[in-house]
Rosetta silent file (secondary structure, phi, psi, omega in degrees, C-alpha in Angstrom):
SEQUENCE: MRPALPAAKRPSSLTRLLVLACTAALPACTPAGDPADDATPAEAAESPASPTPATAADLATRVESRLATLDATSSLYAKHVPTGREIAIRPDLPMNTLSVIKIPIMVKAFQDHAEGRLDLDARHTVEADDMRRGSGLIQTFAPGLNPTLRGLVTQMIITSDNTATDMVIDLVGMDRVNEMLAANGYEQTRLKHTTHRLFLETWIRTDPAYGALGEREVFERGFPSDDGAAERFFEIEGDSTIWLGRTTAREMARLLEQIMDGELADQAASDEMVQIMNAQFYTTRLPRIVRFQGVQVAHKTGDWPPYAGNDVGILFYEGGPTIISVFTNQSRGDFYELEETLGMIAQDIVEAWR
SCORE:     score description
SCORE:     0.000 S_00000001
   1 L     0.000  157.407 -179.835 -127.548   83.546   98.056 S_00000001
   2 L   -76.420  127.599 -179.303 -128.745   84.172   94.537 S_00000001
   3 L   -70.592  167.520  178.772 -132.131   82.543   93.881 S_00000001
   4 L   -62.698  134.098 -178.412 -132.814   80.232   90.961 S_00000001
   5 L  -129.199  169.123  172.920 -133.037   82.174   87.726 S_00000001
   6 L   -52.840  155.546 -172.436 -133.566   81.354   84.055 S_00000001
   7 H   -49.903  -42.440 -177.083 -130.656   79.370   82.600 S_00000001
   8 H   -67.051  -17.617 -175.696 -128.962   82.406   81.074 S_00000001
   9 H  -114.398    7.335  179.171 -128.969   84.122   84.458 S_00000001
  10 L   -70.217  144.970 -178.613 -128.031   81.292   86.776 S_00000001
  11 L   -66.008  144.999  176.653 -124.904   81.944   88.798 S_00000001
  12 L   -70.755  171.002  177.633 -121.692   80.401   87.579 S_00000001
  13 H   -61.051  -35.432  179.375 -119.802   77.883   89.644 S_00000001
  14 H   -67.254  -41.614  177.595 -117.469   80.667   90.755 S_00000001
  15 H   -56.599  -46.684 -179.590 -120.389   82.822   91.871 S_00000001
  16 H   -62.278  -40.512 -179.634 -121.708   79.945   93.979 S_00000001
  17 H   -64.897  -41.149 -179.970 -118.281   79.303   95.483 S_00000001
  18 H   -64.871  -42.237  179.313 -117.820   82.962   96.412 S_00000001
  19 H   -65.793  -42.730  179.089 -121.224   83.132   98.052 S_00000001
  20 H   -63.856  -40.160  178.659 -120.639   79.865   99.901 S_00000001
  21 H   -62.049  -40.443  179.023 -117.221   81.071  101.049 S_00000001
  22 H   -62.005  -49.766 -174.426 -118.812   84.239  102.314 S_00000001
  23 H   -71.367  -31.693 -179.406 -121.576   82.489  104.207 S_00000001
  24 H   -74.933  -34.254 -173.379 -119.306   79.799  105.630 S_00000001
  25 H   -81.281  -35.717 -172.090 -116.631   82.203  106.803 S_00000001
  26 L  -135.200  113.084  176.662 -118.707   84.932  108.387 S_00000001
  27 H   -61.871  -16.898 -179.112 -122.098   84.588  110.055 S_00000001
  28 H   -62.818   -3.366  175.742 -122.427   88.356  109.616 S_00000001
  29 H   -68.139   -9.936  174.979 -123.894   87.625  106.186 S_00000001
  30 L   -56.929  134.613 -174.934 -127.287   87.523  107.977 S_00000001
  31 L   -50.766  125.562 -179.679 -129.271   90.455  106.545 S_00000001
  32 L   -83.577  135.405  175.569 -128.368   93.608  108.461 S_00000001
  33 L    72.250   12.120 -179.058 -131.193   95.845  109.601 S_00000001
  34 L  -133.220   76.099 -172.203 -133.810   93.330  108.306 S_00000001
  35 L   -58.417  153.018 -178.717 -134.860   91.190  111.314 S_00000001
  36 L   -58.868  155.044 -176.226 -136.189   87.704  110.742 S_00000001
  37 L   -57.754  -31.672 -175.212 -139.911   87.323  110.134 S_00000001
  38 L   -94.935    8.251  179.571 -140.438   85.674  113.528 S_00000001
  39 L   -72.192  143.270  176.993 -138.488   88.263  115.542 S_00000001
  40 L   -77.800  158.995  177.010 -140.436   90.107  118.225 S_00000001
  41 H   -56.130  -37.556 -179.913 -140.649   93.924  118.109 S_00000001
  42 H   -64.923  -42.509  178.776 -138.427   94.066  121.193 S_00000001
  43 H   -62.387  -41.550  179.498 -135.791   91.869  119.534 S_00000001
  44 H   -63.662  -39.567 -178.338 -135.907   94.024  116.438 S_00000001
  45 H   -66.916  -29.242 -178.370 -135.509   97.185  118.495 S_00000001
  46 H   -84.547   -4.985 -177.616 -132.452   95.741  120.228 S_00000001
  47 L   -62.657  131.585 -178.763 -130.733   94.874  116.944 S_00000001
  48 L   -82.428   -1.247 -175.036 -127.354   96.686  116.674 S_00000001
  49 L   -63.829  152.195  177.286 -127.501   96.751  112.881 S_00000001
  50 L   -67.021  149.863  178.717 -127.314  100.099  111.095 S_00000001
  51 L   -59.790  140.280  179.808 -130.647  101.517  109.911 S_00000001
  52 L  -108.588  133.670  177.901 -131.611  100.294  106.453 S_00000001
  53 L   -55.346  137.505 -173.004 -133.427  102.573  103.994 S_00000001
  54 L   -79.252  -28.430 -176.765 -137.064  101.528  103.857 S_00000001
  55 L  -132.416  166.650  177.257 -137.685  102.159  100.181 S_00000001
  56 H   -60.702  -38.055  179.590 -135.807  102.306   96.902 S_00000001
  57 H   -64.770  -40.269  178.291 -136.272  106.065   96.897 S_00000001
  58 H   -61.530  -44.137 -179.310 -134.801  106.331  100.396 S_00000001
  59 H   -63.794  -47.136  179.988 -131.755  104.296   99.366 S_00000001
  60 H   -60.838  -39.717  179.017 -131.201  106.318   96.195 S_00000001
  61 H   -64.730  -41.771  179.361 -131.529  109.546   98.185 S_00000001
  62 H   -63.751  -45.254 -179.545 -129.021  108.353  100.760 S_00000001
  63 H   -63.658  -44.853 -179.039 -126.516  107.328   98.080 S_00000001
  64 H   -64.584  -36.349  178.854 -126.960  110.566   96.149 S_00000001
  65 H   -66.758  -34.033  176.411 -126.536  112.618   99.311 S_00000001
  66 H   -65.905  -45.133  178.372 -123.245  110.862  100.015 S_00000001
  67 H   -61.949  -34.303 -177.514 -121.979  111.622   96.515 S_00000001
  68 H   -66.601  -19.422  178.289 -123.114  115.230   96.925 S_00000001
  69 L   -74.785  -14.510 -177.393 -120.668  115.699   99.810 S_00000001
  70 L   -87.869  137.330  174.617 -117.771  115.207   97.389 S_00000001
  71 L   -86.353   72.794 -173.225 -116.282  118.165   95.544 S_00000001
  72 L  -159.189  161.133  169.387 -116.151  116.107   92.367 S_00000001
  73 E   -85.070  125.437 -172.847 -118.059  115.116   89.241 S_00000001
  74 E  -133.261  156.877  173.707 -119.667  111.793   90.075 S_00000001
  75 E  -152.276  152.432 -177.608 -121.873  109.089   88.592 S_00000001
  76 E  -152.741  142.193  169.441 -123.181  105.766   89.863 S_00000001
  77 E  -139.397  129.825  177.753 -125.159  102.786   88.711 S_00000001
  78 E  -132.433  144.800 -179.561 -125.971   99.841   90.970 S_00000001
  79 E  -139.925  128.237  171.846 -128.028   96.716   90.277 S_00000001
  80 E   -87.217  105.730 -168.449 -129.245   93.962   92.567 S_00000001
  81 L   -60.153  -43.363 -177.486 -128.974   91.088   90.119 S_00000001
  82 L   -61.900  -34.364 -175.096 -131.555   88.685   91.630 S_00000001
  83 L  -108.111  -16.325 -176.677 -134.373   91.263   91.668 S_00000001
  84 L    81.482    4.387  176.935 -133.298   93.794   89.057 S_00000001
  85 E   -61.368  144.349 -173.658 -133.520   96.679   91.536 S_00000001
  86 E  -135.675  153.978  164.116 -131.427   99.636   90.419 S_00000001
  87 E  -127.595  129.266 -177.550 -129.968  102.933   91.568 S_00000001
  88 E  -133.750  112.103  179.386 -128.996  105.329   88.782 S_00000001
  89 E  -123.300  106.093 -173.561 -127.328  108.669   89.513 S_00000001
  90 L    48.422   48.361 -170.671 -126.112  110.358   86.332 S_00000001
  91 L   -70.457  -17.359 -176.178 -125.556  106.810   84.996 S_00000001
  92 L  -109.938   14.446  177.387 -125.080  107.856   81.364 S_00000001
  93 L   -77.964  122.248  178.179 -122.624  110.705   81.946 S_00000001
  94 L   -60.675  132.271 -176.484 -119.358  110.001   80.080 S_00000001
  95 E  -129.101  155.007  173.463 -116.560  109.616   82.621 S_00000001
  96 E   -74.330  115.330 -176.898 -112.789  109.248   82.638 S_00000001
  97 L   -71.288  -32.237 -163.451 -112.243  105.555   83.330 S_00000001
  98 H    48.539 -134.297 -169.511 -108.568  105.725   84.212 S_00000001
  99 H   -74.637   -4.991  175.277 -107.598  102.110   84.958 S_00000001
 100 H   -60.723  -27.229 -179.509 -111.169  100.765   84.936 S_00000001
 101 H   -65.339   -9.597  178.623 -110.747  100.526   81.132 S_00000001
 102 H   -70.637  -16.381  177.979 -108.381   97.619   81.773 S_00000001
 103 H   -64.141  -52.757  178.356 -111.415   95.341   82.222 S_00000001
 104 H   -65.075  -25.849  173.944 -112.360   95.225   78.508 S_00000001
 105 H   -63.298  -43.346  176.463 -108.666   94.790   77.649 S_00000001
 106 H   -59.606  -45.596 -179.765 -108.714   91.674   79.841 S_00000001
 107 H   -57.337  -44.848 -178.123 -111.866   90.430   78.117 S_00000001
 108 H   -64.494  -37.743  178.034 -110.251   90.791   74.697 S_00000001
 109 H   -62.043  -42.321  178.831 -107.169   88.857   75.804 S_00000001
 110 H   -68.064  -38.096  176.495 -109.337   85.953   76.956 S_00000001
 111 H   -62.933  -43.504  179.896 -111.336   86.053   73.724 S_00000001
 112 H   -64.498  -34.664  176.019 -108.143   85.985   71.658 S_00000001
 113 H   -64.317  -44.228 -179.348 -106.901   83.011   73.652 S_00000001
 114 H   -63.193  -32.911 -178.434 -110.149   81.124   72.970 S_00000001
 115 L   -86.654   -2.896  179.963 -109.857   81.883   69.255 S_00000001
 116 L    81.846    6.448  179.676 -106.214   80.741   69.089 S_00000001
 117 L   -75.895  -37.101  178.264 -104.930   84.199   68.208 S_00000001
 118 L  -130.656  158.782  178.100 -103.002   84.498   71.491 S_00000001
 119 L  -118.635  114.374 -178.976 -101.800   82.003   74.101 S_00000001
 120 L   -62.315  -19.528 -179.870 -102.323   83.076   77.699 S_00000001
 121 L   -96.079   -1.427  176.659  -99.507   80.744   78.720 S_00000001
 122 L   -72.946  145.177 -177.489  -96.982   82.162   76.241 S_00000001
 123 E   -96.332  147.776 -177.836  -94.177   84.183   77.783 S_00000001
 124 L  -135.173  125.171 -176.960  -93.301   87.760   76.863 S_00000001
 125 L   -78.949  133.339  177.806  -90.073   89.486   77.804 S_00000001
 126 L   -87.065  109.442  179.935  -90.339   92.896   79.449 S_00000001
 127 L   -88.801  168.664 -178.719  -87.849   95.140   77.681 S_00000001
 128 H   -57.826  -38.905 -178.923  -86.510   98.469   78.933 S_00000001
 129 H   -72.785  -11.672  179.483  -88.857  100.387   76.614 S_00000001
 130 H   -82.219  -17.569 -172.662  -91.870   98.520   78.026 S_00000001
 131 L   -66.427  138.592  178.859  -91.473   99.956   81.522 S_00000001
 132 L  -131.649  146.210  175.184  -94.153  102.374   82.758 S_00000001
 133 L   -80.097 -169.761 -178.727  -94.467  104.521   85.873 S_00000001
 134 L    81.912 -145.529 -174.486  -97.573  104.821   88.013 S_00000001
 135 L   -75.518  156.855  176.928  -99.206  101.737   89.500 S_00000001
 136 L   111.398  158.258 -174.774  -97.796   98.234   89.302 S_00000001
 137 L  -105.749  -17.619 -176.124  -94.755   96.262   90.389 S_00000001
 138 H   -59.750  -32.497  179.921  -93.144   95.189   87.114 S_00000001
 139 H   -61.507  -18.325 -178.485  -91.370   98.548   86.904 S_00000001
 140 H   -83.727   -9.576  179.113  -89.388   97.599   90.030 S_00000001
 141 L   -93.028  156.960  172.727  -87.684   94.669   88.257 S_00000001
 142 L   -69.498  148.954  174.354  -84.729   94.863   85.922 S_00000001
 143 L   -52.766  146.599 -179.223  -85.600   94.515   82.221 S_00000001
 144 L   115.558   -8.947  174.379  -85.728   90.895   81.129 S_00000001
 145 L   -55.245  144.472 -171.282  -88.597   89.640   83.277 S_00000001
 146 L  -130.827   64.810 -178.064  -90.442   86.952   81.318 S_00000001
 147 L   -77.547  162.333  171.585  -94.059   86.607   82.515 S_00000001
 148 E   -75.992  163.283  174.283  -96.858   84.762   80.745 S_00000001
 149 H   -61.076  -38.801  177.086  -99.626   86.720   79.064 S_00000001
 150 H   -59.504  -40.795  177.210 -101.940   85.413   81.808 S_00000001
 151 H   -64.407  -40.142  177.602  -99.540   86.898   84.357 S_00000001
 152 H   -63.881  -44.396  179.303  -99.521   90.235   82.538 S_00000001
 153 H   -62.131  -43.473 -179.553 -103.330   90.302   82.428 S_00000001
 154 H   -61.126  -47.192  179.418 -103.514   89.398   86.113 S_00000001
 155 H   -66.194  -33.678  177.324 -101.095   92.159   87.120 S_00000001
 156 H   -58.246  -32.561 -178.704 -102.933   94.618   84.874 S_00000001
 157 H   -93.372  -54.107 -167.489 -106.004   94.034   87.056 S_00000001
 158 H   -78.427  -27.917  172.500 -104.900   93.210   90.597 S_00000001
 159 L  -115.650    6.210 -179.474 -102.070   95.760   90.903 S_00000001
 160 L    54.264   39.799 -172.494 -103.271   97.894   87.969 S_00000001
 161 L   -65.115  121.077 -177.358  -99.798   97.449   86.478 S_00000001
 162 H   -76.946  -31.868  174.093  -99.214   99.989   83.712 S_00000001
 163 H   -61.321  -49.348  178.188  -96.262   98.139   82.194 S_00000001
 164 H   -60.296  -40.260 -177.536  -98.433   95.044   81.845 S_00000001
 165 H   -58.902  -51.106 -177.665 -101.302   97.144   80.496 S_00000001
 166 H   -67.605  -31.905  175.765  -99.408   98.614   77.571 S_00000001
 167 H   -66.297  -40.858  179.086  -97.877   95.230   76.750 S_00000001
 168 H   -69.394  -38.634  176.042 -101.337   93.628   76.650 S_00000001
 169 H   -59.299  -42.717  178.554 -102.701   96.500   74.543 S_00000001
 170 H   -59.836  -36.655 -176.205  -99.855   95.913   72.078 S_00000001
 171 H   -77.375  -41.649 -176.575 -100.779   92.218   71.887 S_00000001
 172 H   -89.623  -27.487  179.973 -104.571   92.501   71.539 S_00000001
 173 L    90.587  122.550 -179.398 -104.687   95.819   69.648 S_00000001
 174 H   -59.185  -44.090 -179.040 -106.474   98.970   70.794 S_00000001
 175 H   -62.023  -36.212 -178.131 -108.746   99.032   67.745 S_00000001
 176 H   -72.070  -32.391  173.247 -109.783   95.424   68.319 S_00000001
 177 H   -61.634  -45.796 -178.202 -110.749   96.172   71.946 S_00000001
 178 H   -69.900  -33.480  175.362 -112.974   98.977   70.706 S_00000001
 179 H   -64.776  -39.949  176.789 -114.422   96.841   67.917 S_00000001
 180 H   -62.099  -42.859  179.989 -115.373   94.228   70.515 S_00000001
 181 H   -65.205  -44.699  179.909 -117.078   96.880   72.637 S_00000001
 182 H   -63.309  -40.666 -178.220 -118.972   98.325   69.670 S_00000001
 183 H   -65.084  -23.829  179.400 -120.062   94.877   68.511 S_00000001
 184 L   -99.358   14.580  171.959 -121.597   94.239   71.935 S_00000001
 185 L    86.611   14.233  178.368 -123.593   97.453   71.932 S_00000001
 186 L   -86.585  114.789 -175.335 -121.356   99.691   74.019 S_00000001
 187 L   -89.139  -31.367 -175.069 -121.779  103.205   72.673 S_00000001
 188 L  -105.353  -27.808 -173.005 -119.651  105.157   75.132 S_00000001
 189 L   -76.879  117.646 -179.635 -117.053  102.706   76.445 S_00000001
 190 E  -147.226  143.218  168.399 -113.793  103.029   74.551 S_00000001
 191 E   -83.675  121.308 -171.563 -110.061  102.551   75.117 S_00000001
 192 L  -106.174  -33.617 -175.890 -108.560  105.859   73.960 S_00000001
 193 L  -148.135  167.111  168.019 -104.843  105.816   74.770 S_00000001
 194 L   -85.111  165.156  176.098 -101.994  103.793   76.217 S_00000001
 195 H   -66.781  -33.474  176.781 -100.630  104.685   79.642 S_00000001
 196 H   -58.145  -43.821 -178.259  -97.416  105.820   77.927 S_00000001
 197 H   -64.693  -38.174  177.768  -99.370  108.374   75.897 S_00000001
 198 H   -64.668  -44.343 -178.701 -101.073  109.683   79.036 S_00000001
 199 H   -68.493  -36.061  175.897  -97.771  109.989   80.889 S_00000001
 200 H   -60.342  -38.069 -178.712  -96.128  111.669   77.902 S_00000001
 201 H   -60.682  -32.025  178.784  -98.919  114.258   77.991 S_00000001
 202 H   -63.080  -28.129  177.106  -97.873  115.314   81.494 S_00000001
 203 H   -85.272  -37.654  179.105  -94.543  116.390   79.961 S_00000001
 204 H   -62.331  -38.249  179.192  -96.008  117.925   76.806 S_00000001
 205 L   -69.528  -19.265  175.251  -98.227  120.164   78.949 S_00000001
 206 L   -78.460  -44.030  178.784  -95.061  121.278   80.730 S_00000001
 207 L  -160.762  118.523 -178.324  -93.237  122.067   77.481 S_00000001
 208 H   -53.699  -23.096  179.437  -94.348  120.990   73.973 S_00000001
 209 H   -63.153  -22.797  179.964  -90.715  120.200   73.152 S_00000001
 210 H   -72.091   -4.879  178.454  -91.039  117.132   75.381 S_00000001
 211 H   -60.787  -18.947 -179.428  -93.279  115.572   72.745 S_00000001
 212 H   -85.843   -1.342 -178.494  -90.152  114.005   71.253 S_00000001
 213 L   -64.260  138.800  175.935  -89.431  111.944   74.383 S_00000001
 214 L   -85.425  174.343 -176.169  -89.224  108.192   73.826 S_00000001
 215 H   -59.626  -46.427 -179.029  -90.832  105.524   75.995 S_00000001
 216 H   -67.288  -35.697  179.400  -87.750  104.866   78.119 S_00000001
 217 H   -65.104  -40.847  177.485  -87.102  108.590   78.531 S_00000001
 218 H   -63.592  -42.254  178.850  -90.611  109.156   79.861 S_00000001
 219 H   -61.064  -46.780 -176.553  -90.155  106.255   82.264 S_00000001
 220 H   -67.582  -30.734  179.549  -86.811  107.543   83.532 S_00000001
 221 H   -75.886  -26.865 -175.457  -88.141  111.071   84.020 S_00000001
 222 L    75.614 -126.754 -179.139  -91.162  109.979   86.041 S_00000001
 223 L  -128.112  149.051  176.799  -93.634  112.839   86.373 S_00000001
 224 L   -57.507  146.623 -179.198  -93.194  116.620   86.431 S_00000001
 225 L  -134.318   19.781  179.094  -92.934  118.059   89.938 S_00000001
 226 L   -72.148  175.483 -174.700  -92.718  121.810   89.330 S_00000001
 227 L   -61.687  -29.735 -178.137  -95.045  124.266   91.074 S_00000001
 228 L   -92.507    1.558 -173.485  -97.649  124.162   88.298 S_00000001
 229 H   -63.072  -43.476 -175.370  -97.717  120.372   87.908 S_00000001
 230 H   -60.434  -44.005 -179.642 -100.669  119.689   90.213 S_00000001
 231 H   -68.507  -35.173  176.597 -102.988  122.065   88.377 S_00000001
 232 H   -65.775  -40.345  178.122 -101.882  120.681   85.008 S_00000001
 233 H   -60.390  -41.979  178.619 -102.589  117.138   86.210 S_00000001
 234 H   -60.640  -42.240  179.531 -106.084  118.250   87.235 S_00000001
 235 H   -65.705  -40.637  179.481 -106.642  119.736   83.773 S_00000001
 236 H   -64.660  -42.040 -179.661 -105.391  116.577   82.046 S_00000001
 237 H   -59.778  -31.975 -178.750 -107.695  114.389   84.164 S_00000001
 238 H   -92.184   -2.780 -176.985 -110.635  116.468   82.981 S_00000001
 239 L   -92.069  105.663 -174.436 -109.611  116.659   79.314 S_00000001
 240 H   -63.648  -17.858  179.563 -111.559  113.965   77.462 S_00000001
 241 H   -71.893  -18.334 -177.036 -109.149  114.100   74.507 S_00000001
 242 H  -119.844    9.689  176.698 -106.411  112.524   76.624 S_00000001
 243 L   -58.472  143.460  173.044 -108.446  110.152   78.804 S_00000001
 244 L   -62.420  -40.080  176.677 -107.055  106.639   79.053 S_00000001
 245 E  -156.725  163.160  177.755 -110.604  105.453   78.471 S_00000001
 246 E  -125.429  144.491  175.582 -114.193  106.648   78.411 S_00000001
 247 E  -161.213 -177.027  167.525 -117.309  104.936   79.780 S_00000001
 248 L  -125.986  159.880  179.283 -120.520  105.464   81.723 S_00000001
 249 H   -60.671  -38.904 -179.097 -121.469  103.949   85.062 S_00000001
 250 H   -67.483  -44.299 -178.325 -124.333  102.046   83.419 S_00000001
 251 H   -66.408  -38.819 -179.280 -122.226  100.604   80.599 S_00000001
 252 H   -69.471  -33.645  174.932 -119.435   99.460   82.905 S_00000001
 253 H   -64.834  -40.362  178.205 -121.950   97.744   85.187 S_00000001
 254 H   -62.851  -39.468  178.810 -123.409   95.971   82.171 S_00000001
 255 H   -61.666  -43.350  178.315 -119.928   94.804   81.161 S_00000001
 256 H   -61.657  -41.616 -179.972 -119.385   93.297   84.613 S_00000001
 257 H   -66.185  -37.884  177.493 -122.727   91.509   84.441 S_00000001
 258 H   -65.559  -38.125  176.372 -121.907   90.106   81.002 S_00000001
 259 H   -63.077  -49.030 -177.864 -118.581   88.806   82.306 S_00000001
 260 H   -59.244  -38.682 -175.904 -120.257   87.189   85.311 S_00000001
 261 L   -87.756    4.355  176.616 -122.933   85.564   83.166 S_00000001
 262 L    71.283   30.386 -177.497 -120.477   84.164   80.609 S_00000001
 263 L   -90.820  -13.926 -178.365 -121.789   86.264   77.726 S_00000001
 264 L  -110.638  -11.494  178.162 -118.405   87.522   76.471 S_00000001
 265 L  -158.335  169.735  179.015 -116.368   84.330   76.893 S_00000001
 266 L   -65.505  166.915 -170.848 -117.054   80.739   77.897 S_00000001
 267 H   -64.658  -36.349  179.236 -117.972   80.129   81.511 S_00000001
 268 H   -63.429  -44.838  178.140 -114.538   78.859   82.562 S_00000001
 269 H   -65.543  -39.987  179.054 -112.844   81.958   81.154 S_00000001
 270 H   -62.854  -43.374  177.228 -115.541   84.173   82.670 S_00000001
 271 H   -60.952  -40.221  179.694 -115.043   82.571   86.074 S_00000001
 272 H   -65.283  -38.882  178.325 -111.302   83.143   85.791 S_00000001
 273 H   -64.612  -40.622  177.228 -111.826   86.828   84.978 S_00000001
 274 H   -64.708  -40.529  179.580 -114.085   87.226   88.007 S_00000001
 275 H   -64.397  -38.209  176.392 -111.521   85.428   90.156 S_00000001
 276 H   -60.926  -47.020  179.423 -108.779   87.776   88.940 S_00000001
 277 H   -65.292  -29.529  177.724 -110.900   90.790   89.908 S_00000001
 278 H   -68.707  -20.294  179.830 -111.622   89.133   93.242 S_00000001
 279 L   -92.055   11.863 -179.653 -107.860   89.134   93.928 S_00000001
 280 L   -50.317  132.111 -178.387 -107.682   92.935   93.589 S_00000001
 281 L   -77.650  -28.857 -171.744 -104.980   94.406   95.859 S_00000001
 282 L   -93.594  115.523 -170.743 -106.623   97.820   96.358 S_00000001
 283 L  -124.290   24.155 -173.114 -109.454   97.612   98.893 S_00000001
 284 L   -95.613    7.453  178.408 -109.920  101.204  100.102 S_00000001
 285 L  -120.268 -104.965 -176.712 -113.109  102.023   98.148 S_00000001
 286 L   -53.105  -43.004 -177.923 -116.027   99.636   97.495 S_00000001
 287 H   -80.389   -3.840 -168.165 -114.585   96.850   99.739 S_00000001
 288 H   -45.870  -46.740 -177.514 -113.467   99.296  102.446 S_00000001
 289 H  -106.734  -45.889 -169.903 -116.189   98.324  104.955 S_00000001
 290 H   -68.747  -20.936  179.786 -118.164   95.440  103.456 S_00000001
 291 L   -66.281  -17.622  175.453 -115.168   93.111  103.118 S_00000001
 292 L   -95.577    7.409 -176.669 -115.325   92.759  106.901 S_00000001
 293 L  -124.024   29.765  175.031 -119.057   92.005  106.720 S_00000001
 294 L    80.887   23.560 -178.398 -119.073   88.799  104.717 S_00000001
 295 L  -115.351  128.638  173.062 -118.906   90.356  101.254 S_00000001
 296 E   -96.002  129.187 -175.819 -116.500   89.270   98.511 S_00000001
 297 E  -118.262  110.857  173.730 -115.798   92.090   96.064 S_00000001
 298 E   -94.442  110.092 -167.648 -114.511   91.287   92.560 S_00000001
 299 E  -150.172  171.611  176.383 -113.601   94.750   91.325 S_00000001
 300 E  -139.876  126.437  176.809 -111.325   97.115   89.450 S_00000001
 301 E   -88.510  164.479  172.206 -110.209  100.529   90.583 S_00000001
 302 E  -153.525  121.957 -173.187 -109.215  103.473   88.428 S_00000001
 303 E  -154.965  161.363  168.691 -107.624  106.537   89.911 S_00000001
 304 E  -144.171   78.266 -176.097 -105.354  109.517   89.769 S_00000001
 305 L   -59.366  138.920    0.004 -105.145  110.616   93.398 S_00000001
 306 L   -97.213   17.850 -169.902 -106.298  113.103   94.490 S_00000001
 307 L   -88.716  -22.089 -177.563 -108.121  114.105   91.290 S_00000001
 308 E  -156.256  142.663  176.292 -110.121  110.942   90.548 S_00000001
 309 E  -149.455  105.306 -178.191 -111.109  107.719   92.275 S_00000001
 310 E  -109.934  157.220  172.472 -113.296  105.149   90.516 S_00000001
 311 E  -157.795  133.645  177.933 -114.323  101.640   91.486 S_00000001
 312 E  -134.099  136.322 -176.771 -116.542   99.086   89.749 S_00000001
 313 E  -165.535  166.528  173.575 -117.289   95.633   91.050 S_00000001
 314 E  -105.102  122.403 -178.347 -119.478   92.613   91.646 S_00000001
 315 E  -103.170  116.856 -178.260 -120.325   92.165   95.331 S_00000001
 316 E  -101.011  125.803  179.507 -121.024   88.551   96.321 S_00000001
 317 L  -164.217  166.163  178.334 -122.971   87.918   99.518 S_00000001
 318 L   -65.169  117.817 -174.701 -125.998   86.025  100.790 S_00000001
 319 L   105.889  -11.718  179.320 -128.878   87.777   99.051 S_00000001
 320 L  -100.479 -157.950    8.659 -126.718   89.095   96.206 S_00000001
 321 L   -84.208  163.471  174.491 -124.854   89.526   93.994 S_00000001
 322 E  -124.406  140.913  175.612 -124.979   93.272   93.481 S_00000001
 323 E  -107.325  130.734  176.666 -123.055   95.229   90.862 S_00000001
 324 E  -126.831  129.810  178.545 -121.858   98.743   91.736 S_00000001
 325 E  -128.860  112.345 -175.345 -120.184  101.067   89.236 S_00000001
 326 E  -134.199  136.074 -177.879 -119.117  104.449   90.613 S_00000001
 327 E  -128.138  135.158  172.373 -116.939  107.183   89.140 S_00000001
 328 E  -130.846  113.691  179.343 -115.573  110.356   90.715 S_00000001
 329 E  -115.324  162.981  173.884 -113.624  112.686   88.410 S_00000001
 330 L    53.160   45.531 -179.204 -112.278  116.229   88.822 S_00000001
 331 L   -82.894  132.182  172.889 -112.091  115.966   92.587 S_00000001
 332 L  -116.045   10.230 -179.092 -110.810  118.934   94.582 S_00000001
 333 L   -96.967 -167.665 -179.671 -111.701  117.470   97.951 S_00000001
 334 L   -76.664  126.671 -175.168 -109.962  115.200  100.434 S_00000001
 335 H   -71.099  -31.593  175.595 -109.089  111.870   98.811 S_00000001
 336 H   -61.495  -44.134  179.372 -109.434  109.938  102.063 S_00000001
 337 H   -65.575  -35.620  176.941 -113.002  111.209  102.373 S_00000001
 338 H   -60.468  -49.543 -178.943 -113.673  110.255   98.747 S_00000001
 339 H   -64.881  -39.996  179.145 -112.586  106.665   99.360 S_00000001
 340 H   -63.785  -38.455  179.075 -114.478  106.479  102.644 S_00000001
 341 H   -62.403  -43.046  178.308 -117.625  107.754  100.918 S_00000001
 342 H   -64.430  -37.024  176.606 -117.478  105.000   98.299 S_00000001
 343 H   -63.866  -40.738  179.490 -117.045  102.455  101.064 S_00000001
 344 H   -69.520  -34.698  176.423 -120.103  103.769  102.899 S_00000001
 345 H   -62.559  -44.415  177.927 -122.149  103.724   99.691 S_00000001
 346 H   -60.251  -41.416  178.875 -121.294  100.056   99.184 S_00000001
 347 H   -64.554  -44.085  177.910 -122.341   99.356  102.771 S_00000001
 348 H   -54.631  -47.097 -174.734 -125.631  101.242  102.327 S_00000001
 349 H   -69.746  -42.927  179.268 -126.482   99.240   99.228 S_00000001
 350 H   -64.163  -43.176  179.971 -125.520   95.840  100.622 S_00000001
 351 H   -62.033  -37.210 -179.310 -127.479   96.425  103.842 S_00000001
 352 H   -75.162  -29.916 -171.630 -130.568   97.419  101.853 S_00000001
 353 L  -110.789   20.301  174.393 -130.292   94.601   99.326 S_00000001
 354 L   -72.101    0.000    0.000 -129.390   91.631  101.498 S_00000001
């Protein structure tokens, strides 16, 4: 559990509930690889726990060596909130966020609700032109669905719904998301495009004449599938001019910590945002292993398989929480191995920082 901290850093009620749920549900929250003070040497030797890095340098080396096995551009920042311990591997390298940029969009929606500019309980009809391909379930419904803004925000995070994302961007305003980020000292983190603009680019790179396609036409066409499409997708993923968003591992970790600590919205709204991220449907990266070891992971993925796979999250467990922000762009390796590597990194860090 998180120890007592100064008032500004005390865990929210949601943090306490997540930690309690973890400890009540799974006894495996007992620190792995760190035998109790009164254990005998023989008992310690018989412990089945995985070896834990002995020093901060050992842990950082292990994490960096795992990232080095990936044929990808990678960056990572991790922080053990109670102690301030950190791991920083290219933490300030600008990276393609893909859907991770949906986190600050969510923050802005909650801020606008608090200010009376938007109503999270107001309903918004999904028209034919609103539909987007890629991740998310709203595209599978006929036009006319009428979710609340809260529902759109939730789907934007837990299923990474692109239809919901562009609708929320339209409501909060791209410029206002970026103004909020700048006002809070974020120098690199920016929302750059809508998902529609990114998907349109896949057609423009096929033939510039496709630049005239409308929103519904792009949706109906899906994505190019000609022989050169895969290499073009790889080039688009690496082209910072068309990124959905830009950030660094350090800045995105800071954003998560500010959300958790109620610094960007009131505590009730902050708790709700953490709870939304805790309901994330995609669990094949940071939560891959640790979710079976008594760890609750409130997180957001961002990906374009097999070219990129990002994950950023707050890991709640006895001895935590820990924030991990990891990005892998321009990957030419096996995507299963990429996801497995991120899962093992999360396990390494949790075992060391329990």
